[in-house]
N, C-alpha and C positions, 0 to 999 in steps of 0.2 A: 504493499499499500504506500508507505512513505509519506512525505510531507504534502504531496499532491492530494492525497486523501484527506489530510487535515484541512486544506483549503476548501475542498469540496464540502466537507461537513460544516465548516464555519459558514460558508456562503448559504448553504441550505438552512442553517439555523437562523441567519439574518433574514433570509427571504420569508421563511415561514413563522418567524418569531417563536421558535421552539424554546421552551423553558429549560430543557435538558440538552447539554452538549457533551458528547463523548469523543475525546481526542486521544483515547488510549491506543498505544502501539502505532504511532504515526511518525516515528523517527524524529521527534522534536527534541530540541536541546536548548541550553541557555542562549538567549539573545538571537535565536533564529528568527528570520523575518516573518514567518508565518504567525508567530505569536502576536504580532502587532494587529492582526485582524481581530483579536479579542476586544480591542478598544471599541468595536462596533457591536459588541454583544452584551451591552449593559443590561439587557432585559432578562438574561438567563438567571435561573435560580439554582441550578445544579450543574457542576462541571466535573468531569472525570478525565484525569491525565495519567491514569495508572498504566503500567506495562507488565502484566503478568507473564507475557510470552517473550521469548528472546528475539523473535523476528520483529523487525521494525520497532525496536524498543525505544521509548522515550528516555532521555538522560538529562537530569537537572541536578546541579549542585545546590541550588537554592530555589525557592518558590518564585516563578517568573513574576517580575514586577508588573507586567500587564494585568495580572489578576487583581491588582489593587483597584482597578477601574470598575470592577464588576460588583458594584455596591449593593446590588439586589441579591447577591449570591447567598443561598441558605445552606447548601451542601457542597463541600469540596473534597474530592478524593484524589490523592496523589500517592499511590502505592507502588513500591518496587521500581523506583526510577533513580535511585542513588542519591537522594537528598542528604546533605550533611549538615544542614541548618534550617531552622524555622525562621522565615522572614516574610516581609511584604504583605502582612495581613491586617495592618492597622485600619485600612479603609473598609474592612468587612465587618467591623464591630457590631453594627446595628442589626444585621439580618442573619449572619452566619450562626447556624445552630448545630451543624455537624461537620467535623473535620477528621479525615482519615488519612494518616501518614504511615500506615503499616509497612513494615519490611523495607526500610530505608537505611541510611548510614548516619542517622542523627546522633550527635554526641552530647547534646545538652538540651534540656527542656527550657526554652526561653521564648520571649517575644509573643507570648500568648495573653499577656495581661489586659490587652485591649478587648478581648473577645468575651465581654461580660454577659452575652446572651447565649454563649455556647452551651449546648446540652449533651452532646456526644463527642468524645475525644478518643481516638484510637492511635496509640503510639507503640503498638505491639511490634516486635521484631526490629528494634534499633539498638544503639550502643551506649546510650547514656548510663551513667553510674549512680545517679541520684534522682529521687522524686523531688522536684522543686518548682517554684514559680507558678504555682496553680492557685494561689491565694485569692485572686480576684474572680475566679470562675465560680461564682456563687450559685449559678443556675445549672451547673453541670450535673447530669443525671446518670451518665454512663461513661466509664473510664476503663481503658485497657492499657496496662503498663507492662512493658517488657524490655529489658536491656541487661546491663551488667549490675543492676542494683542489688545491694546486699542488705538493705533494710527498708521496712515499711515506715514511712515518715511523711510529715508535711501535708497531711490530708485533712487537717482540723477544720478548714474553712468550707469543706465540701459537704455541708449539712444536708443538701438535697440529693446527694448521690444515692441511687437505688441499685446500680449495677456496677460491679467492680471485678476485673480480672487482673491478676498479678502473676507475672512470671519473673524469673531471674535467679540470682544466687542467694535468695532469701533463706535463712535457716530458722526463723522464728516468726510466729504470728503475733503482731503487736501494733499498738497505736491505731486501732480501729474503733475504739470505744466511742469516738466522736461521731461516727457515721450511723446515727440513730434511724435514718430512713432506708438503710440498705436492705434490699430484698434478695439480691442475687450476688453470690460471692464465689469466685473460682480461683484456685491456685494451680498453676501449670508449671511443670518442669523446674522444680526448685528443690532446695535441700531441707525443707521443713520436716521436723521429726516428731512433732507433737501437736495435737489439736488443743489450743488454749486461747485464752483472752478473747472469747467470742460472747461472753455472757450478756453484754449490753446490746447485742444485735437482735433484739426480741422480734423485730419485723422480718427477719430473714426467712425466705421461703425456699431458696435453692442454694445448696452448698455442694461444691464440687472440688475434689482433690484428684489431680491428674499427674501421674509420675512424680510423686513426692516420696519422702522416706518415712512417712507416718506408719507406725507399727501397731497402734491401738485405736479403736474407736472409743472416744472418751470426751468428757467436758461439753456435752451437748444439751444438758438438762434444761437450760434456760431458753433454748430455741423452740419454744412451744408452738410457733407458727410455721415451722419448717415443713415443707410439702415434698421436697425432693432432696435426696442425699445420694451422692455418687462418689465411688472410689474406682480409679482406673490405673492399673499397673502400680499399685502401692503394696508394700510388704506386710499388710495386716493379716493376721492368722486366725482371728476369732470374731464372731458376731457377738457383740456385747454392748452394754450401756445404751440401749435403744428404748428402754421402757418409758421414758418421759417425753416421747415425741408423739403425742396423741393425734396430731394432724398430718403426720407423714403419709403420703400417698404413693410415693415412688422411691424404691430402694434399688439402686443400680450398682452392682459390684462386678468388675471385670478384671480378670488376670491378677488375682491376689492369691494368697496361700490359705484361704479359708477351707477347712476340712469338714465342717459339720453345720447343718441347719439347726440353730439353737437361739434361745433368748429373743424370740420374735413375738412372744405372747402379748406384749404391750402395744403392738402396732395394729390396733383394732380397725383403723381406717385405711390400712395399706391396700392399694389397688394393683400395684405392679411390683413384682419381685424378680430381679434379674441377678443371678449369681453365675457367671459364665467364665469359661476359660477358652481362649483361642490360641491358635498356633501362628497367628499373624505377627509380623514384626512391627515394632513401633513406627509411627509415621516419621519420627525424627531419629533415624537410625544412628546418626553420629553422636547423639546425646548420650553421655555416659552416666549411668545411674549406679551409685555406690550403695549397696544394701547393708554392707557391714565392712569392717576394716579389711577383710580378706576376700570379698566377693564383689567383682565389678561385672557389669553387663553392658554391652554396646547394642547389638542388634537383636539377639534372641531374648525371649521372655524367660526369666528364671523363677521357678516355683520352689518355695522352701519346704512345702508339704504336699502330700497326696491330695487329689481332689475329693469333693464330696461323694460319698458312696451310698448314701441312703436318703430316701424321702421321709422326713420325719419332722415333728414339732411345728406343724403348720395349722393345727386345729383351730386356733383363735383368729385366723385370717379370713373371716367371713366375707369381707368385701373384696377380696383378691379376685381380679378378673384377668390378670396376665401373669403367668409364671414361666420363667425361662431359666433352665439349668443346663444349658448346652455345654459340652466339653468336659463333663465331669466323669465319675466312675459309677454312676447309678446302675444297678443291675435289675431292679424290680420296680414296677409301678405300684405304689401302695400309699396308704395314709392320706388320701386326697378327699375322702368322703365329706368332710366339713366345708369344702370349698364350693359352696352352693352357687356362687356367682362367677365361677371361673369360665372364661370365654376362650382364652388362648393358652395353650400348653406347649412348650418347646423343650423336648428332652433329647434333641438331636446330639449325636456324637457322644453317646454314653455306652453302656454295656448291657442294655436291656435285651432280654431274650424272648419276651412274650408281651403281647398287649393284653392287659387285664386290669381289673378294679377301676374301671372308668364308667360303668353303667349308671352310677348314682349322680354323675355330673351332667345333668340335662341341659345345662346352659352352654356347654362346650361347642364352639363353632370352628375352631382351628387347632389342629394337632400336628406337630412336627416330631416324628420319631425316626427321622432319616439317620443313616450311618450308625446303626446299632448292630445287634447280633440276632435280630429277629429272623426266624426261618419260615414262619407261616403267619398269614393275616386273616385266616378264616378258621372258625371252630364251631362245633355243635353247641358249645356253651353260650347261650344267649345273653349271659350277664357279662361276657367279656368281649373278645375282639370282633366276632361276627356281628353281634348286636351293635357295638359301638360304631363300627365302620358303616353300618347301614344307615345311620342318621347323621353322621358328621359330614357337613358339606365341603369342608376343606381339610385335606390332610396330606402330609408329605412323608412317604415311607421309603424314599430312594436310598440307595447305598447300603441296603441290607442284603444278606445272602438268603434268598427265598428258595425253598425247595419246590419242585414241580408239584408235589402233593398239596402244598400250601397256597397255591394261587388260584384254585378253582373250587 
């Protein structure tokens, strides 16, 4: 496409008075003449200069000065273009509400103090070492932070923040007590070893830990409004300390070292329970995770214990409508009779040999038992597999070794 495509898009935008202009992957660079055409686009409300693809990639060291003339701009996205500084945003103060500078080379958070109406700020995937200069962003509601930061700090003024994502070299959860409006909190790819200092976040509804060093589920008792709790690739080994989360609806646990279904009785409003193990490699394979002093992993998932082997201790989960335990060592379908609202059951990639004990679950509409050790799907026993498969509208049984006698 190249810069000729940029000219075409800008001219079309001017002619049709389009409010959105996409100049992504147009081979634009600092001070190229095509950028001067933006001076005629003062009507636009959304501008995209991102370059997620290598072909015809935009390259900017700083935010183009011409953007300062776009005073009606409400959304600005400049991702993956090599920016090393934040600049030229002063004239956008009145209307800009969303700024996305993901995956650049920014070394310092600065020159944002003018953007007092900003509501969403994404600085994920950069190189700054400190959270700073956000004090004037009183209306900020969503913030994504990621760099080489080692400490959570300087967020005291963001009292309207409802969504916060933090990545980096952080090893401790701290200095979040001021964020009384926070509803969604995520920690990605960091060195946090303990869940702590969250007691004041009583409005929190979603809490996510992704590739951290946390080993225990603990200190969640004050989060009475929590609706979703997720752990992904963390070395926790036990389900515990969940009794005081009466409003929890979704518990998602993927690629941990949990070995047993237990301590779930207090989750009376739980609707989704996912405790799965996959063989997939992490998305960020170059990221090194140290689980202990003598155990490092780079690409492959490391499990400290054997998978879950038995379906048990689910009796109080009356509202559960989705259960996924894929990738474990379960060898028998059992103890599901009390799950009277269950609609989806995924037991794929286990060691189940027989479809049984499902006749009492009249609400079940989707079953996945693929890649088990089942040899037959039909039986004269009407309470088990023959009866079940006769009324279940959606099921996946692929990847099993079915005998010829068991298919008819």
